[in-house]
C-alpha positions in Angstrom: 87.1 94.7 87.8 87.0 96.4 84.4 84.3 96.8 81.8 84.5 97.3 78.1 82.1 100.3 76.7 81.8 101.2 73.1 80.1 104.8 72.1 79.4 106.0 68.5 79.3 109.7 67.6 77.3 110.2 64.6 76.8 113.3 62.8 73.2 114.7 62.8 73.5 117.4 59.9 74.7 116.3 56.3 78.1 114.3 56.3 79.8 115.7 53.1 82.3 113.1 53.4 79.8 110.1 53.5 77.9 111.6 50.5 81.0 111.9 48.4 82.6 108.2 49.3 78.7 107.2 48.3 78.6 109.0 45.3 81.9 107.3 44.3 81.1 103.8 45.5 78.4 104.4 43.2 80.3 105.3 40.3 82.6 102.5 40.7 79.3 99.9 40.5 79.3 99.3 44.1 75.6 98.5 44.8 75.1 100.7 47.6 72.3 103.0 48.5 73.4 105.2 51.6 76.5 105.3 53.6 76.8 106.4 57.0 80.0 107.6 59.0 80.4 107.3 62.6 83.3 107.5 65.1 83.6 104.5 67.5 85.4 104.8 71.0 85.8 101.7 72.6 86.7 102.1 76.2 88.3 99.6 78.7 86.8 101.0 81.8 87.0 100.8 85.6 83.6 99.2 86.4 82.8 102.2 89.1 84.0 104.5 86.0 82.0 102.7 83.4 78.4 104.6 83.9 79.9 107.9 84.2 81.9 107.4 80.7 79.1 108.5 78.4 78.9 111.7 80.4 82.4 112.6 80.4 82.5 111.9 76.6 79.3 114.4 76.3 81.7 116.9 77.5 84.7 116.8 75.2 83.7 119.4 72.4 86.1 118.3 70.1 84.4 114.6 70.3 80.9 115.4 70.6 79.3 118.8 70.0 75.2 118.8 70.8 74.6 121.2 68.1 75.7 118.3 65.4 76.1 115.3 67.0 74.3 112.3 68.4 75.9 109.9 70.8 74.6 106.1 71.2 76.1 103.5 73.4 77.0 99.9 71.2 76.1 96.6 72.3 79.5 95.2 71.2 83.0 96.3 70.4 82.8 94.5 67.0 81.4 96.2 63.3 77.8 95.2 62.7 76.3 93.2 60.1 77.4 95.6 56.7 79.6 97.8 58.6 83.2 98.4 58.1 85.4 99.9 60.8 88.9 102.0 59.7 91.5 102.4 62.3 95.3 103.7 61.7 98.0 101.3 61.6 99.7 102.3 64.9 101.2 100.3 67.8 99.2 98.5 70.5 97.7 101.3 72.6 99.9 102.4 75.6 98.5 101.3 79.0 98.6 104.0 81.6 101.2 103.7 84.4 101.1 105.6 87.6 102.5 108.8 85.9 100.3 108.9 82.5 96.7 108.2 82.3 94.8 107.8 78.9 94.0 111.1 77.4 91.6 112.1 74.7 91.0 115.7 73.2 93.8 116.8 76.0 91.7 115.8 79.1 92.2 112.8 81.0 89.4 109.8 81.2 89.1 108.8 84.9 89.0 105.0 85.2 89.7 104.0 81.6 92.7 101.8 80.9 92.7 101.5 77.3 91.1 103.4 74.3 90.9 102.7 70.9 89.0 104.9 67.8 87.8 103.8 64.7 85.9 105.4 61.9 82.8 103.3 61.3 81.1 103.1 57.9 77.9 101.4 57.5 76.5 100.3 54.0 73.1 100.3 53.3 70.7 98.7 50.6 68.0 100.3 48.9 65.5 98.5 51.4 67.5 100.2 54.0 69.2 96.5 55.1 72.7 96.0 56.0 74.8 95.6 52.9 75.9 92.2 52.2 79.5 91.0 53.1 80.8 91.2 49.5 79.6 94.6 48.9 81.0 95.7 52.3 84.6 93.9 51.0 84.1 95.7 47.7 84.0 99.1 49.5 86.8 98.6 51.7 89.4 99.8 49.2 88.2 102.9 48.9 87.2 103.5 52.4 90.6 102.2 53.7 94.1 103.1 52.7 96.0 99.8 53.6 99.4 101.9 53.8 98.5 103.2 56.8 95.3 101.9 57.7 93.4 98.7 58.5 90.0 97.6 58.2 87.8 95.3 60.1 84.6 94.1 59.2 81.8 91.5 60.6 
């Protein structure tokens, strides 16, 4: 039996990419007061390995550096209100065979059968609440390049 685990890795230091995107959205007249960016990793993992997945990800320095990142487990594998997920347009993830395993940052992930990665953009209003769907959709053209990326929103 397998379980689905999603984790979010966010910078704890100033995020210049998010700050630049925020300034651009505001110049374009999109009503957003704050913009937060995070990497979201969703894994289909054996139930026996699910509890150790977060600790495994914490050991992968290209994914998580404790000096500049925070990691939290997400309750769902879908964007939340006010959030846009951007993923590369690629073929469906390759499922491991006896000769191959799911790898990230050059390391095997024990018990993981499938891994997807998305960039989460969380748009917030002046009151710190999630932005309305229309606002998120208005920001989509700047935050996602449809030529090679796809966007998902609630």
